[in-house]
C-alpha positions as CSV (number, residue, x, y, z in Angstrom):
1,M,-4.3,9.6,20.9
2,R,-3.1,9.5,17.3
3,F,-2.3,6.0,16.1
4,S,-0.1,5.0,13.2
5,G,-1.1,1.4,12.5
6,V,1.4,1.0,9.7
7,T,4.3,2.3,11.8
8,F,3.3,0.1,14.7
9,F,2.7,-2.9,12.5
10,C,6.1,-2.6,10.8
11,F,7.9,-2.1,14.1
12,M,6.2,-4.9,15.9
13,V,6.0,-7.5,13.1
14,L,8.3,-6.8,10.2
15,S,11.3,-4.9,11.4
16,Q,13.0,-7.7,13.2
17,W,11.8,-10.6,11.2
18,S,14.0,-11.8,8.3
19,I,14.3,-14.7,6.0
20,G,17.1,-15.9,3.8
21,Q,17.2,-15.9,0.0
22,D,17.0,-19.7,-0.2
23,S,13.7,-21.2,-1.1
24,L,11.4,-23.3,1.1
25,Q,12.6,-26.5,-0.6
26,Q,16.2,-25.7,0.2
27,R,15.6,-25.3,4.0
28,Q,15.2,-28.2,6.4
29,I,13.8,-26.2,9.4
30,F,10.9,-23.8,8.6
31,N,10.6,-21.8,11.8
32,C,7.6,-19.8,12.9
33,T,9.0,-16.3,12.3
34,D,10.1,-17.1,8.8
35,F,6.6,-18.5,8.1
36,L,4.8,-15.5,9.4
37,Y,7.2,-13.2,7.5
38,K,6.1,-14.9,4.3
39,V,2.4,-14.7,5.3
40,V,2.7,-10.9,5.9
41,A,4.8,-10.2,2.8
42,H,2.9,-12.2,0.2
43,H,-0.4,-13.5,1.4
44,P,-3.3,-12.1,-0.7
45,L,-5.4,-11.1,2.4
46,A,-2.4,-9.3,3.8
47,K,-1.9,-7.4,0.5
48,Q,-5.7,-6.7,0.5
49,A,-5.5,-5.3,4.0
50,Q,-2.5,-3.1,3.1
51,L,-4.7,-1.4,0.4
52,L,-6.9,0.0,3.1
53,T,-4.4,2.8,3.8
54,E,-4.0,3.6,0.1
55,R,-7.8,3.7,-0.2
56,A,-8.0,6.1,2.7
57,R,-5.4,8.4,1.0
58,M,-7.5,8.5,-2.1
59,E,-10.6,9.4,0.0
60,I,-8.6,12.3,1.4
61,R,-7.8,13.4,-2.1
62,V,-11.4,13.2,-3.1
63,A,-12.4,15.3,-0.1
64,R,-9.7,17.9,-0.9
65,G,-11.2,18.1,-4.4
66,G,-14.1,20.1,-2.8
67,F,-11.6,23.0,-2.4
68,D,-10.2,22.9,-5.9
69,P,-10.6,26.1,-7.9
70,T,-12.9,25.8,-10.9
71,L,-12.7,27.5,-14.3
72,N,-16.0,28.0,-16.1
73,Y,-17.0,29.3,-19.6
74,Y,-20.4,29.8,-21.2
75,L,-21.7,30.8,-24.6
76,S,-25.3,31.2,-25.6
77,E,-26.5,32.7,-28.9
78,K,-29.8,33.1,-30.8
79,Q,-30.1,34.1,-34.4
80,Y,-33.5,34.1,-36.2
81,A,-34.5,35.5,-39.6
82,G,-31.2,37.4,-39.9
83,T,-31.7,39.1,-36.5
84,S,-29.3,38.6,-33.5
85,Y,-31.6,38.1,-30.6
86,Y,-28.8,37.8,-28.1
87,L,-25.2,36.7,-27.6
88,N,-24.1,35.9,-24.1
89,R,-20.6,34.8,-23.3
90,G,-18.3,34.9,-20.4
91,G,-16.4,32.9,-17.9
92,F,-15.3,33.0,-14.3
93,L,-12.8,31.5,-11.9
94,K,-14.1,30.4,-8.5
95,I,-11.7,29.7,-5.6
96,P,-13.3,28.1,-2.5
97,G,-11.8,29.2,0.7
98,W,-11.2,27.0,3.8
99,P,-12.7,29.4,6.3
100,G,-15.9,29.8,4.3
101,P,-15.7,32.8,2.0
102,E,-15.5,32.1,-1.7
103,L,-13.5,34.2,-4.2
104,K,-14.9,34.7,-7.7
105,A,-13.5,36.7,-10.7
106,G,-14.9,36.7,-14.2
107,F,-15.7,38.3,-17.5
108,E,-19.0,38.8,-19.2
109,Q,-20.0,40.2,-22.6
110,N,-23.6,40.3,-23.7
111,S,-25.3,41.9,-26.7
112,G,-28.5,41.6,-28.8
113,I,-31.7,43.6,-29.5
114,Y,-33.8,41.3,-27.3
115,M,-31.4,41.3,-24.3
116,N,-32.7,41.7,-20.8
117,P,-31.6,45.3,-20.0
118,A,-30.2,44.1,-16.6
119,D,-27.8,41.8,-18.5
120,R,-26.5,44.4,-21.0
121,T,-22.8,45.1,-21.0
122,P,-20.6,47.6,-22.8
123,A,-19.3,46.3,-26.2
124,E,-15.9,45.6,-24.7
125,G,-17.5,43.6,-21.8
126,L,-17.2,43.8,-18.1
127,L,-14.7,42.4,-15.6
128,Y,-15.8,41.6,-12.1
129,G,-14.2,40.1,-9.0
130,G,-15.3,39.8,-5.4
131,V,-16.3,37.5,-2.6
132,S,-19.2,35.5,-1.4
133,I,-19.4,35.2,2.4
134,P,-21.7,32.9,4.4
135,L,-22.5,34.9,7.5
136,G,-24.7,32.2,9.1
137,Q,-24.7,28.6,8.2
138,G,-21.3,27.6,6.7
139,L,-19.2,30.2,8.4
140,I,-17.8,27.9,11.2
141,T,-17.9,24.7,9.2
142,D,-19.6,23.2,6.2
143,Q,-20.0,19.9,4.3
144,R,-16.7,20.2,2.5
145,R,-14.6,20.8,5.6
146,I,-16.4,18.1,7.5
147,A,-15.8,15.6,4.7
148,L,-12.1,16.4,4.6
149,R,-11.8,16.0,8.4
150,Q,-13.7,12.8,8.3
151,A,-11.4,11.5,5.5
152,Q,-8.3,12.4,7.6
153,V,-9.8,10.5,10.5
154,G,-10.6,7.7,8.1
155,K,-6.9,7.4,7.3
156,E,-6.1,6.7,10.9
157,L,-9.1,4.3,11.0
158,A,-7.7,2.5,7.9
159,E,-4.4,2.0,9.7
160,A,-6.1,0.6,12.8
161,D,-8.2,-1.7,10.5
162,L,-5.0,-2.8,8.8
163,V,-3.4,-3.8,12.1
164,K,-6.6,-5.6,13.1
165,A,-6.8,-7.5,9.8
166,I,-3.1,-8.5,9.8
167,N,-3.2,-9.6,13.4
168,K,-6.2,-11.8,12.7
169,L,-4.5,-13.3,9.7
170,L,-1.3,-13.9,11.8
171,L,-3.3,-15.5,14.6
172,E,-5.0,-18.0,12.2
173,S,-1.8,-18.8,10.5
174,V,0.3,-19.2,13.7
175,K,-2.3,-21.5,15.2
176,D,-2.2,-23.7,12.1
177,Y,1.6,-23.6,12.2
178,W,1.6,-25.1,15.7
179,L,-1.0,-27.7,14.7
180,W,1.4,-28.6,11.9
181,M,4.2,-28.8,14.5
182,E,2.0,-31.0,16.7
183,A,1.2,-33.3,13.8
184,W,4.8,-33.5,12.6
185,Y,6.3,-34.3,16.0
186,K,3.5,-36.7,16.9
187,A,4.3,-38.7,13.8
188,D,8.0,-38.5,14.6
189,V,7.4,-39.9,18.1
190,I,5.2,-42.7,16.9
191,Q,7.7,-43.5,14.1
192,E,10.4,-43.9,16.8
193,G,8.1,-46.1,18.8
194,L,7.3,-48.2,15.8
195,V,11.0,-48.8,15.0
196,L,11.6,-49.8,18.6
197,A,8.6,-52.1,18.6
198,K,9.8,-53.8,15.4
199,Q,13.2,-54.4,16.8
200,R,11.8,-55.8,20.0
201,N,9.4,-58.0,18.0
202,E,12.3,-59.5,16.1
203,A,14.2,-60.1,19.3
204,I,11.1,-61.8,20.8
205,Q,10.6,-64.0,17.8
206,Q,14.2,-65.2,18.0
207,G,13.8,-65.7,21.7
208,V,10.8,-67.9,21.2
209,V,12.8,-70.1,18.9
210,Y,15.4,-70.6,21.6
211,G,12.8,-71.0,24.3
212,Q,13.6,-67.7,26.1
213,F,10.1,-66.3,25.6
214,S,6.6,-67.8,25.4
215,G,4.2,-67.7,22.5
216,L,2.1,-65.1,24.3
217,D,5.1,-62.8,24.4
218,S,5.4,-63.2,20.6
219,V,1.7,-62.3,20.2
220,E,2.1,-59.3,22.5
221,A,5.1,-58.0,20.6
222,G,3.4,-58.5,17.2
223,L,0.2,-56.8,18.5
224,E,2.2,-53.8,19.6
225,V,3.7,-53.4,16.2
226,V,0.2,-53.5,14.6
227,R,-1.0,-50.9,17.1
228,R,1.8,-48.5,16.4
229,E,1.6,-49.0,12.6
230,A,-2.1,-48.0,12.8
231,S,-1.3,-45.0,14.9
232,L,1.4,-44.0,12.6
233,R,-0.9,-44.1,9.6
234,E,-3.4,-41.9,11.3
235,A,-0.6,-39.5,12.4
236,E,0.8,-39.4,8.8
237,V,-2.6,-38.4,7.4
238,F,-2.9,-35.7,10.0
239,K,0.6,-34.5,9.3
240,E,0.0,-34.4,5.5
241,N,-3.3,-32.5,5.9
242,M,-1.7,-29.9,8.1
243,R,1.1,-29.5,5.6
244,L,-1.5,-28.8,2.9
245,I,-3.3,-26.4,5.2
246,L,-0.1,-24.5,6.0
247,S,0.7,-24.3,2.2
248,T,-2.5,-22.2,1.8
249,Y,-0.7,-19.3,3.6
250,L,2.4,-19.4,1.4
251,W,2.7,-17.3,-1.7
252,D,5.6,-15.9,-3.8
253,E,6.2,-12.3,-4.7
254,E,4.3,-12.7,-8.0
255,G,1.2,-13.9,-6.2
256,N,1.6,-17.6,-7.1
257,P,0.8,-20.2,-4.4
258,L,3.6,-22.2,-3.0
259,E,3.5,-25.7,-1.5
260,L,5.4,-26.6,1.7
261,S,7.9,-29.3,0.9
262,P,7.3,-32.6,2.9
263,S,11.0,-32.5,3.8
264,M,10.5,-29.3,5.9
265,K,10.2,-29.6,9.7
266,P,8.8,-27.1,12.2
267,D,10.4,-25.5,15.2
268,D,11.3,-27.8,18.1
269,P,8.3,-27.7,20.5
270,F,10.3,-28.6,23.5
271,R,12.2,-25.3,23.7
272,L,10.3,-23.6,26.5
273,P,9.1,-20.1,25.7
274,T,9.8,-17.3,28.1
275,V,7.0,-17.0,30.7
276,P,5.8,-13.4,31.1
277,L,6.6,-11.6,34.3
278,K,3.9,-10.9,36.8
279,D,3.9,-7.2,36.0
280,S,3.5,-8.0,32.2
281,L,-0.2,-8.4,32.8
282,A,-0.5,-4.7,33.7
283,V,1.5,-3.9,30.6
284,L,-0.8,-6.0,28.4
285,L,-3.9,-4.4,29.9
286,Q,-2.6,-0.9,29.5
287,F,-1.6,-1.6,25.9
288,A,-5.0,-3.0,25.2
289,E,-6.7,0.0,26.6
290,D,-4.5,2.5,24.8
291,R,-3.7,0.9,21.4
292,H,-5.9,-2.1,20.8
293,P,-6.9,-1.8,17.1
294,E,-10.5,-2.7,17.8
295,L,-10.9,0.1,20.4
296,L,-9.0,2.5,18.2
297,S,-11.3,1.7,15.4
298,L,-14.4,2.4,17.5
299,R,-12.9,5.6,18.9
300,L,-12.1,6.9,15.5
301,K,-15.6,6.1,14.2
302,T,-16.9,8.1,17.2
303,R,-14.8,11.0,16.1
304,Q,-16.2,10.8,12.6
305,L,-19.8,10.7,14.1
306,K,-19.0,13.7,16.3
307,L,-17.8,15.6,13.2
308,E,-21.1,14.7,11.5
309,K,-22.9,16.0,14.6
310,S,-21.1,19.3,14.5
311,L,-22.3,19.7,10.9
312,M,-25.9,19.1,12.1
313,V,-25.4,21.8,14.7
314,E,-24.2,24.2,12.0
315,N,-27.3,23.4,9.9
316,L,-29.5,24.8,12.7
317,K,-28.3,28.3,11.8
318,P,-30.0,30.4,9.1
319,V,-28.5,30.6,5.7
320,V,-27.2,34.1,5.2
321,N,-25.0,34.6,2.1
322,L,-23.5,38.0,1.3
323,E,-22.1,38.6,-2.2
324,Y,-20.1,41.7,-3.3
325,F,-18.5,42.0,-6.8
326,P,-16.9,45.3,-7.9
327,I,-17.3,45.7,-11.7
328,L,-14.4,46.9,-13.9
329,T,-14.9,48.2,-17.4
330,M,-12.3,48.7,-20.0
331,N,-12.2,52.3,-21.1
332,A,-11.8,52.7,-24.9
333,Q,-9.6,55.8,-24.5
334,N,-7.5,54.1,-21.9
335,P,-7.5,50.3,-22.7
336,G,-4.9,49.5,-20.1
337,G,-6.5,51.3,-17.2
338,P,-9.6,51.0,-15.1
339,S,-12.7,53.0,-15.7
340,P,-13.2,56.1,-13.5
341,Y,-16.6,54.6,-12.6
342,F,-15.0,51.5,-11.1
343,R,-15.7,52.5,-7.5
344,N,-19.3,53.2,-8.2
345,N,-20.0,50.0,-10.2
346,Y,-20.7,46.8,-8.4
347,K,-23.0,43.8,-7.8
348,F,-24.4,43.2,-4.4
349,G,-26.5,40.3,-3.1
350,L,-28.0,39.1,0.1
351,D,-29.6,35.7,0.4
352,V,-31.4,34.6,3.6
353,Y,-33.1,31.3,4.2
354,F,-34.4,29.9,7.5
355,P,-37.0,27.1,7.9
356,L,-39.5,28.1,10.6
357,F,-39.8,24.7,12.4
358,L,-36.4,23.2,11.7
359,R,-37.9,19.7,12.0
360,K,-35.5,18.1,9.5
361,E,-32.5,19.8,11.0
362,R,-33.4,19.0,14.6
363,G,-34.2,15.4,13.6
364,K,-30.9,15.0,11.9
365,L,-29.1,16.4,14.9
366,N,-30.9,14.1,17.3
367,L,-30.1,11.1,15.1
368,A,-26.4,12.2,15.1
369,K,-26.4,12.4,18.9
370,I,-28.0,8.9,19.1
371,K,-25.3,7.5,16.8
372,V,-22.5,9.0,18.9
373,E,-24.1,7.6,22.1
374,Q,-24.5,4.2,20.6
375,M,-20.9,4.1,19.4
376,E,-19.6,5.3,22.9
377,L,-21.6,2.5,24.6
378,Q,-20.3,-0.1,22.1
379,T,-16.7,1.2,22.8
380,D,-17.2,0.8,26.6
381,F,-18.5,-2.7,26.1
382,E,-15.7,-3.7,23.8
383,A,-13.1,-2.2,26.3
384,Q,-14.5,-4.3,29.1
385,R,-14.8,-7.4,26.9
386,I,-11.2,-7.0,25.7
387,R,-9.9,-6.5,29.3
388,N,-11.7,-9.7,30.5
389,Q,-10.4,-11.6,27.4
390,V,-6.8,-10.5,28.3
391,L,-7.3,-11.7,31.9
392,Q,-8.8,-15.0,30.7
393,K,-6.0,-15.7,28.2
394,F,-3.3,-14.7,30.8
395,N,-4.8,-17.1,33.3
396,E,-4.8,-19.9,30.7
397,F,-1.3,-19.1,29.6
398,S,0.0,-19.0,33.2
399,A,-1.7,-22.4,33.9
400,G,-0.4,-23.7,30.6
401,S,3.1,-23.0,31.6
402,G,2.7,-25.1,34.8
403,I,1.0,-27.9,32.8
404,L,3.8,-27.9,30.3
405,N,6.4,-28.3,33.1
406,L,4.4,-31.0,34.7
407,Q,4.1,-32.9,31.5
408,A,7.8,-32.7,30.9
409,E,8.3,-34.1,34.4
410,G,5.8,-36.8,33.5
411,V,7.9,-37.8,30.5
412,R,11.0,-38.0,32.6
413,M,9.2,-40.2,35.2
414,S,7.8,-42.4,32.5
415,E,11.3,-42.9,31.1
416,K,12.5,-43.9,34.5
417,L,9.7,-46.4,34.9
418,R,10.3,-47.9,31.4
419,N,14.1,-48.1,32.0
420,G,13.6,-49.6,35.4
421,E,11.1,-52.2,34.1
422,E,13.6,-53.1,31.3
423,E,16.3,-53.6,33.9
424,R,14.0,-55.8,36.0
425,F,13.0,-57.8,32.8
426,K,16.7,-58.4,32.1
427,N,17.1,-59.7,35.6
428,G,14.1,-62.0,35.2
429,E,12.0,-60.1,37.7
430,S,9.4,-58.8,35.2
431,S,7.5,-59.7,32.1
432,F,7.5,-58.5,28.6
433,F,3.9,-57.4,29.1
434,L,4.9,-55.0,31.8
435,V,7.8,-53.7,29.8
436,N,5.5,-53.1,26.8
437,T,3.0,-51.4,29.1
438,R,5.6,-49.1,30.5
439,E,6.8,-48.2,27.0
440,R,3.3,-47.5,25.8
441,T,2.8,-45.2,28.8
442,L,6.0,-43.4,27.9
443,L,4.8,-43.1,24.2
444,D,1.5,-41.7,25.3
445,T,3.1,-39.2,27.7
446,R,5.5,-38.0,25.0
447,L,2.6,-37.5,22.6
448,K,0.7,-35.6,25.2
449,W,3.8,-33.5,25.8
450,V,3.9,-32.5,22.1
451,E,0.2,-31.7,22.3
452,V,0.6,-29.5,25.4
453,A,3.6,-27.8,23.9
454,G,1.6,-26.9,20.8
455,K,-1.4,-25.7,22.9
456,F,1.0,-23.6,25.0
457,Q,2.4,-21.9,21.9
458,K,-1.2,-21.2,20.7
459,L,-2.1,-19.7,24.1
460,S,0.9,-17.4,23.9
461,A,-0.3,-16.2,20.5
462,E,-3.9,-15.8,21.7
463,L,-2.7,-13.8,24.7
464,R,-0.8,-11.3,22.6
465,W,-3.6,-11.1,20.1
466,S,-6.2,-10.4,22.8
467,A,-4.2,-7.4,23.9
468,G,-3.9,-6.1,20.3
469,L,-0.3,-7.2,19.7
470,P,1.0,-9.3,16.8
471,P,0.5,-13.0,17.9
472,V,4.2,-13.7,17.9
473,A,6.8,-11.4,19.4
474,P,9.4,-10.3,16.8
């Protein structure tokens, strides 16, 4: 299956994500999709990954260079004691052919009293043109053709590696985003609880003056304020650290780092994501089997190794090169026309080479077969590992959905208990200690709810990533 990682990536990640022209400092809510858009568009690692396809295109260009025509010229002269020993000059144009034959046309003009008689030419020189044909090794394929095919496969491989690298970056960034969300809302919940604790502490202190509450109630109220202030300080440190961590993913178009403004807030964690349908597991598994970038990468590497193996098979053949170059002389009486001896003048060559034992060639072929088998075994292992990983993450995600709903129900029940205890306290049927305990339970339950919501979002991202999809749906 051919795989265009760039097309797939743009469709799945960028096409439906957009962000306004206003800066981060001007926005109050920095949602996850806007954050990931900025990561993909400007993060140095994302730009580095996108260079993979450009590098692959350049490698194809390099491989195509093996089929470029070449123009050659030579000049060699010797003069000694006023005598011209020899003067050799000429040039030729060589055009490599894709099927194997090579075209060659040239001109040579040699003279001198000590010339090799086989190299002598008429004074006006000789023109020649013909073909060199590999009849054995190199007829079906050769190093140049294999290199080009491997480079073309390498472009698809680079696209798969691009998707793999971007997906990994997105997974890391989205997990840190939801940690920032968790830190932000935990601090917000604790801040609300602290404000309420201070208000109650003031009311209790006034009630002690008028004899409505005991001194122990005053101590209990003050202790709760101290507890929540300590918790808030811890939460604020966690929130600030996560803001700084999230800032490492943000860069502008010029490659300058940005800092996330403290006034920005993340997505609301309490909007429940859509839970996948039962048949979506089959869809995820099929997608992972067909288009997971890790599997595509391994399969494309296997194709490259098989191309290398085909070259090793070709190298088992004997080298048989046939050359035939008709020679054309320029007749002095008819400068514009060919010599009448053209049909009888030619160069012919036959070169045969064949090692008797073929140990090097057979060894290279067996090594190529072993590499292919190793890559196929690794691909089978990765396919099974990815399948099991998708199943594992789907189970965790499905369970996380139920846990999130249970936690939400726990918050509602804790609110009822706290409200009921307050009503009993107003009627003189309870104590401030019990009211404080109920409220502390509600606070802990809400904090747990935030934590579970963040974990659920991370599970959703990990599920999509395990199947080879971008961690967040566009």
